[in-house]
C-alpha atoms as one frame of an Amber mdcrd trajectory, in Angstrom:
protein
  -4.187  13.836 -30.367  -5.847  12.721 -27.523  -3.141   9.494 -26.929  -0.390
  12.160 -27.622  -1.696  14.276 -24.621  -2.064  11.156 -22.162   1.868  10.081
 -23.030   2.759  13.671 -22.490   0.808  13.799 -19.199   2.673  10.495 -18.521
   6.334  11.753 -19.117   5.790  14.793 -16.930   4.202  12.787 -14.096   6.743
   9.942 -14.433   9.476  13.144 -14.353   7.842  14.525 -11.002   8.497  11.515
  -9.032  12.075  10.059 -10.846  14.938   9.936  -8.530  16.881  13.086  -7.491
  19.839  14.503  -5.270  19.253  14.304  -1.930  20.927  18.180  -1.490  21.800
  17.596   2.275  19.155  15.301   3.419  19.706  11.894   4.739  18.194   8.797
   3.752  14.829   7.734   5.523  16.112   5.389   7.532  18.627   7.058   8.638
  16.227   9.962   9.551  14.178   7.644  11.175  17.320   6.566  13.318  18.662
   9.626  14.337  14.773  10.777  15.420  14.551   7.573  17.559  18.231   7.088
  19.343  18.522  11.118  19.699  17.540  11.073  23.729  18.425  12.973  26.249
  16.873  10.749  29.249  19.447   8.692  31.313  18.135   5.248  31.281  20.950
   3.862  33.015  20.710   1.052  30.305  22.483   2.428  26.873  21.939  -0.906
  25.373  18.466  -1.429  26.112  17.824   1.803  24.861  19.945   0.858  21.956
  17.739  -2.496  21.106  14.359  -0.817  21.953  15.460   2.417  19.632  16.427
  -0.030  16.758  13.305  -2.277  16.895  11.150   0.659  16.829  12.878   2.002
  13.617  12.695  -1.314  11.949   9.000  -1.859  12.837   7.923   1.808  11.689
  10.242   1.228   8.320   8.710  -2.225   7.634   5.456  -0.341   8.118   5.932
   1.814   5.211   7.386  -0.849   3.650   4.625  -3.100   3.771   2.219  -0.217
   2.449   3.864   0.320  -0.505   4.831  -2.874  -1.358   1.142  -4.507  -0.753
  -0.627  -1.471  -1.652  -3.309  -2.947  -4.193  -2.689  -2.306  -7.750  -5.886
  -2.043 -10.323  -5.094  -4.651 -13.558  -4.337  -2.543 -16.850  -8.074  -1.924
 -18.099  -9.341  -4.817 -16.553 -12.584  -3.540 -17.284 -12.390  -4.294 -20.663
 -12.934  -8.279 -21.829 -14.269  -9.433 -24.857 -14.929 -13.059 -26.373 -16.008
 -14.462 -29.764 -19.831 -14.994 -30.402 -19.448 -18.133 -33.031 -23.305 -17.072
 -34.009 -22.135 -13.505 -35.284 -18.349 -13.983 -36.000 -17.463 -10.989 -33.804
 -15.998 -10.427 -30.742 -18.488  -9.001 -27.935 -18.411  -7.530 -24.510 -18.162
 -10.937 -21.992 -20.380  -8.472 -19.374 -21.945  -4.990 -18.969 -20.230  -4.473
 -15.988 -16.740  -3.352 -15.772 -15.054  -4.603 -12.812 -13.968  -4.206  -9.361
 -10.889  -2.132  -8.782  -8.154  -4.461  -7.059 -10.173  -7.553  -6.293  -9.648
  -9.801  -9.512 -12.409 -11.027 -11.802 -12.435 -14.587 -13.243 -12.748 -12.981
 -16.982 -10.133 -12.343 -19.275  -9.473  -9.748 -21.853  -9.537 -11.556 -24.811
  -7.202 -12.935 -27.479  -4.729 -10.389 -28.650  -6.190  -7.209 -26.491  -3.895
  -5.039 -25.548  -4.429  -2.298 -23.116  -2.589   0.594 -21.265  -2.769   2.174
 -17.828  -1.454   5.474 -16.117  -2.775   5.696 -12.339  -2.097   7.873  -9.183
  -2.269   7.257  -5.815  -1.280   9.481  -2.421  -1.424   8.465   0.830  -0.943
  10.757   3.820  -0.181   8.744   7.235  -1.917  10.314  10.572  -1.893   7.543
  12.982   0.475   4.384  13.496  -0.886   0.975  15.516  -3.713   3.148  16.529
  -1.301   5.733  18.056  -1.339   9.718  16.566   1.475   9.965  14.312   1.587
  14.205  13.817   0.470  15.784  17.224   3.649  14.681  19.142   2.026  12.420
  21.612   4.326   9.274  20.479   6.308   9.038  23.208  10.109   7.197  22.739
  11.179   7.426  25.535  10.445   8.503  29.556  10.713   8.513  33.142   8.345
   8.025  35.710   7.609   7.883  39.447   6.943   3.967  40.618   2.983   4.203
  40.937   2.856   7.244  38.820   0.651   6.879  35.633   2.289  10.015  33.880
   5.965  10.558  33.604   7.911  14.019  34.888  10.160  13.541  31.972   8.915
  12.460  28.398  10.870  12.467  25.087   8.057  11.966  22.239   7.948  12.014
  18.061   5.994  13.953  15.581   6.662  12.045  12.009   4.560  13.568   9.120
   5.175  10.501   6.200   3.476  10.530   3.114   3.836   9.117  -0.205   2.688
   9.559  -3.977   2.872   6.725  -6.552   2.350   6.537 -10.162   1.882   3.363
 -11.776   2.373   2.451 -15.536   0.939  -0.739 -16.466   0.490  -3.034 -19.240
  -1.757  -6.052 -20.241  -1.938  -8.865 -23.158  -4.416 -11.164 -23.889  -2.352
 -14.293 -24.811  -5.717 -16.377 -25.511  -9.120 -16.177 -25.009  -8.408 -17.030
 -21.147  -4.961 -16.258 -20.705  -3.684 -12.830 -19.859  -0.010 -11.603 -18.914
   0.524  -7.775 -17.475   3.031  -5.943 -15.650   2.861  -2.857 -13.224   5.372
  -0.236 -12.839   5.558   2.159  -9.894   7.424   5.280  -9.455   7.167   6.661
  -5.933   8.037   9.547  -3.894   8.260   9.245   0.127   8.656  12.097   2.318
   9.201  12.025   5.810   9.072  15.454   8.220   9.759  14.485  11.889  10.425
  15.955  15.306  11.737  14.435  19.120  10.541  16.824  21.782  11.746  16.432
  25.216   9.089  17.698  27.589  10.309  17.888  31.442   8.094  18.834  34.383
   5.814  20.819  31.676   8.628  22.671  29.828   9.089  21.854  26.405  12.604
  21.187  24.495  12.936  20.402  20.677  15.657  18.113  20.630  15.846  16.988
  17.196  14.677  17.564  13.963  14.709  15.513  10.391  13.560  15.974   6.572
  14.465  12.985   4.404  12.898  12.147   1.135  13.298   9.614  -1.873  12.048
   9.111  -5.108  12.506   6.537  -7.448  11.192   2.842  -9.155   9.211   0.798
  -6.763   8.628  -2.870  -6.687   7.394  -4.073 -10.132   4.761  -6.241 -10.652
   4.190  -9.286 -13.093   0.896 -11.185 -13.439  -0.723 -13.759 -14.929  -4.051
 -14.933 -14.756  -6.152 -18.065 -16.572  -9.509 -18.503 -17.047 -10.842 -22.090
 -16.151 -14.458 -21.636 -16.074 -16.839 -19.282 -17.511 -20.215 -18.479 -18.007
 -21.039 -15.104 -19.454 -19.709 -12.902 -16.661 -19.151 -15.243 -14.202 -16.707
 -18.115 -13.862 -13.484 -19.214 -12.037  -9.662 -18.265 -12.692  -6.179 -18.718
 -11.070  -3.944 -16.509 -11.136   0.194 -15.789 -10.130   1.338 -12.159  -9.274
   5.410 -11.578  -8.786   6.704  -8.603  -6.950  10.506  -8.067  -7.730  12.875
  -6.143  -5.095  13.313  -3.116  -7.699  13.128  -0.495  -5.146  15.787   0.761
  -2.863  15.372  -0.654   0.527  17.380   2.166   2.267  14.793   4.968   1.194
  11.896   2.211   2.011  10.632   2.238  -1.758  10.661  -1.684  -1.689  10.817
  -4.602   0.270  14.246  -5.897  -1.079  13.046  -9.482  -1.216  11.404 -11.820
  -4.317   7.202 -11.947  -3.432   5.152 -14.468  -5.084   1.344 -14.405  -4.488
  -0.779 -17.714  -5.845  -4.337 -16.416  -6.301  -8.093 -18.215  -6.518 -10.928
 -16.553  -8.193 -14.263 -16.950  -8.464 -17.095 -14.783  -9.825 -20.807 -14.279
 -10.142 -22.858 -12.114 -12.698 -26.516 -11.457 -12.738 -28.043  -8.554 -14.816
 -26.814  -5.781 -13.460 -25.116  -7.133 -10.098 -22.171  -9.092  -9.689 -20.327
 -10.540  -6.817 -16.334 -11.192  -6.776 -14.004 -13.016  -4.493 -10.365 -13.964
  -4.454  -7.806 -15.858  -1.974  -4.087 -16.005  -1.980  -1.037 -16.886   0.232
   2.056 -14.323  -0.503   5.153 -16.229   0.127   8.198 -14.218   0.934   9.087
 -10.430   1.813   9.559 -10.020   5.418   6.568 -11.973   6.075   4.227 -14.399
   4.622   0.567 -13.161   4.560  -2.753 -14.475   3.801  -4.529 -12.345   1.185
  -8.340 -11.995   0.720 -10.917  -9.706  -0.348 -14.246  -9.579  -2.242 -16.113
  -6.884  -4.171 -19.710  -5.831  -5.193 -20.447  -4.615  -8.712 -23.394  -2.284
  -9.601 -23.928  -1.685 -13.304 -26.038   1.848 -13.028 -25.564   1.659 -17.074
 -23.456   0.320 -20.097 -20.674   2.865 -19.692 -20.624   2.977 -16.062 -19.988
   0.815 -12.994 -20.187   1.630  -9.161 -18.185  -0.874  -7.102 -17.648  -1.792
  -3.290 -14.834  -3.493  -2.227 -13.201  -5.213   1.192  -9.559  -6.011   1.199
  -7.907  -7.814   4.031  -4.254  -9.329   4.841  -3.030 -11.071   7.865   0.575
 -10.973   8.208   2.320 -13.931  10.027   5.107 -11.344  11.258   3.832  -8.098
  10.697   5.157  -6.795  13.799   3.725  -3.922  16.596   4.388  -1.173  18.764
   5.022  -1.820  22.598   6.343   0.201  25.442   8.865  -1.623  27.825   8.698
  -0.765  30.866  11.455  -1.506  33.498  12.866  -0.383  36.936  15.860   2.044
  36.466  18.832   0.343  37.106  20.138   3.558  39.390  17.428   5.370  40.681
  15.099   4.256  43.091  11.740   4.711  42.716  11.979   5.711  39.174  10.954
   3.323  36.206  12.111   3.856  32.307   9.430   3.542  29.483  10.916   2.685
  25.664   9.271   2.506  22.602   9.754  -0.832  21.193   7.961  -3.322  19.072
   7.410  -7.066  18.784   7.263  -9.982  15.824   3.320 -11.131  15.866   0.203
 -12.214  13.544  -1.317  -8.848  12.771  -4.589  -8.316  10.556  -5.503  -5.564
   8.355  -8.464  -4.710   6.493  -9.570  -1.952   4.150 -12.785  -0.730   2.205
 -12.789   0.511  -0.935 -15.703   2.539  -2.840 -15.931   4.350  -6.448 -16.402
   4.074 -10.214 -15.423   3.215 -13.325 -16.596   5.308 -16.248 -15.864   4.436
 -19.781 -15.258   7.838 -21.197 -14.788   6.845 -24.332 -14.811   4.142 -26.941
 -11.333   2.751 -26.032 -10.765   4.687 -22.683 -11.652   3.923 -19.087 -11.705
   5.968 -16.085 -11.280   4.409 -12.821 -11.681   6.646  -9.438 -11.580   4.956
  -6.008 -11.017   5.912  -2.292  -9.705   3.297   0.196 -10.295   3.969   4.071
  -8.855   1.454   6.722 -10.859  -0.400   9.004  -8.255  -1.746  11.308  -5.540
   0.251  13.095  -2.800  -2.169  12.761   0.361  -0.839  11.094   0.894   2.514
   9.573  -2.385   4.052   8.502  -4.023   6.954   6.491  -7.429   8.409   7.059
  -7.768   8.052   3.226  -6.339   6.779   0.176  -7.764   8.304  -3.391  -6.443
   6.848  -6.774  -7.373   7.753  -9.985  -6.451   5.399 -12.876  -6.735   5.974
 -16.825  -6.665   2.929 -18.963  -6.609   2.764 -22.704  -7.367  -0.611 -24.997
  -5.649  -1.626 -28.254  -7.685  -3.799 -30.955 -10.472  -4.381 -33.160
């Protein structure tokens, strides 16, 4: 009965984010383009306006795709790890800890161990590159007198962007040292924005846009091989492939194949454990170095408390910038345009939460992620909940 109830919940949640007709709404990229290019300030350089607006649009879209395509996803029931005890002739738990959330640990699930997971993650973005996103202060185009610090005419954006993701995952222990798994993300993205022109203190709403999309994101395939095992400690190598299955026009996926080889190390002693991983992503919009570490504390045999740090260095992550130039026709006037440049960026987040063995074969994980850096698109808090079930003797 419990399994049937969980499957029913999974079906209802999946249908909630499944693709639906747009009903007089535009695509997400179309909405961003509309808000960034619908301007009234005469800068005297139409071509420059177009280039700057396109660069800003592509940067914001890239930030959103990066958040969705690189959002850390917990391995299916990675907390359940077993090994054969030769003295007893039966399978026993390899560790009292259920392991980290997103940082891989070296232990594998065990031969013929099959598990399934259902997860939910929600993000409401409130800043971009350290700039407020929702209060109408993100200036897209402006004019000011040379020498003044404040513009006399400014067009500013207010963007409300949110994502919801349901993940369906499965994992199989092929051997005692080899695991393979897959993750199917179902994603919903919504955007609601407006562009307001403020001329000498008087505001005019210039443009509004609403767009949403839902569907399959980029499917994840994983494999992990345990090289060395000493109780809960050891070394492992892993590989992760993200398939370009999400629709790039609706910003549901990255539109390119991404491969991430990883090296994993774990050390556990009694009730405490430390885990680290290092990987390098090839493909996608930018190659990137991925790294992270986690500390796990065994509160009791059914409860593990976790703290993690996740970091990324993108070789071409993009950065919003303002382009300031003299007005070509009006003496003593400067124009300001929101644009973007390609440059290396660093991003880091902290994660905290628990993994709780609610029943013999059920593992509930609850965590919250908080960004520590301002680069890219950021939400103040990113909560996640995952329920895993394993099948096997």
